[in-house]
VMD Tcl script that draws the C-alpha trace (Angstrom):
set ca {
  {105.98 122.18 122.41}
  {107.44 125.30 120.15}
  {107.35 125.56 116.78}
  {110.51 123.38 116.39}
  {109.59 120.77 118.24}
  {106.35 120.40 116.79}
  {108.27 120.01 113.45}
  {111.12 117.67 114.01}
  {107.99 115.17 116.13}
  {106.01 115.19 111.97}
  {109.36 114.79 110.25}
  {109.93 111.90 112.38}
  {106.25 110.27 111.28}
  {107.15 110.74 107.75}
  {111.27 108.87 108.60}
  {109.46 106.24 111.24}
  {106.50 105.87 108.35}
  {109.28 105.57 105.04}
  {111.37 103.42 107.56}
  {108.64 101.44 107.72}
  {107.59 101.21 104.27}
  {110.96 100.23 103.44}
  {111.64 97.15 105.50}
  {108.28 95.80 104.32}
  {109.29 96.67 100.68}
  {112.78 94.20 101.43}
  {111.63 91.80 103.40}
  {108.88 91.09 100.25}
  {112.19 91.35 97.64}
  {113.68 88.89 100.60}
  {110.23 85.97 100.74}
  {110.31 86.57 97.06}
  {114.41 84.68 97.22}
  {112.61 81.67 99.06}
  {109.61 80.91 96.64}
  {111.86 80.95 93.48}
  {113.47 78.19 93.09}
  {117.06 77.48 92.69}
  {120.28 76.03 91.42}
  {121.08 74.76 94.25}
  {119.51 74.14 97.33}
  {121.09 75.96 100.14}
  {119.72 76.58 104.18}
  {117.39 79.08 103.97}
  {116.23 79.80 107.15}
  {118.05 82.63 108.11}
  {116.52 83.37 105.05}
  {112.59 83.01 107.00}
  {114.17 84.29 110.35}
  {115.36 87.51 108.06}
  {112.23 88.47 106.67}
  {109.96 87.99 109.97}
  {112.67 90.28 111.63}
  {112.36 92.67 109.48}
  {108.38 92.75 109.34}
  {108.18 92.57 113.58}
  {111.00 96.02 113.22}
  {108.67 97.41 110.73}
  {105.70 96.70 112.39}
  {107.18 98.36 115.31}
  {108.89 101.45 113.40}
  {104.70 101.85 112.29}
  {103.32 101.72 115.68}
  {105.49 104.79 117.08}
  {104.48 106.79 113.57}
  {101.11 106.20 115.13}
  {101.79 107.01 119.14}
  {103.90 110.28 118.21}
  {100.69 111.30 115.35}
  {98.64 110.54 118.08}
  {101.01 113.18 120.37}
  {100.46 116.14 117.61}
  {97.48 115.79 117.26}
  {96.53 116.18 121.40}
  {99.60 119.53 120.89}
  {97.00 121.03 118.18}
  {94.29 120.60 120.63}
}
mol new
graphics top color blue
foreach p $ca { graphics top sphere $p radius 0.5 }
foreach p [lrange $ca 0 end-1] q [lrange $ca 1 end] { graphics top cylinder $p $q radius 0.2 }
display resetview
């Protein structure tokens, strides 16, 4: 791999980790919104589905970051 490709992969790893952290934080805020009592009772099924989807997406982004990091480590050897 060239130096520019290695730098690009390192940048992608950083981006994937940032996105995963942001999605975990967002799902945490949404989960807090389902736990706190509200004046009007609304259907919270879509909110729980959104939290689950965000968590799945963040775990998958973390997995991509780990695989890309392993690819970079193999390339350094």
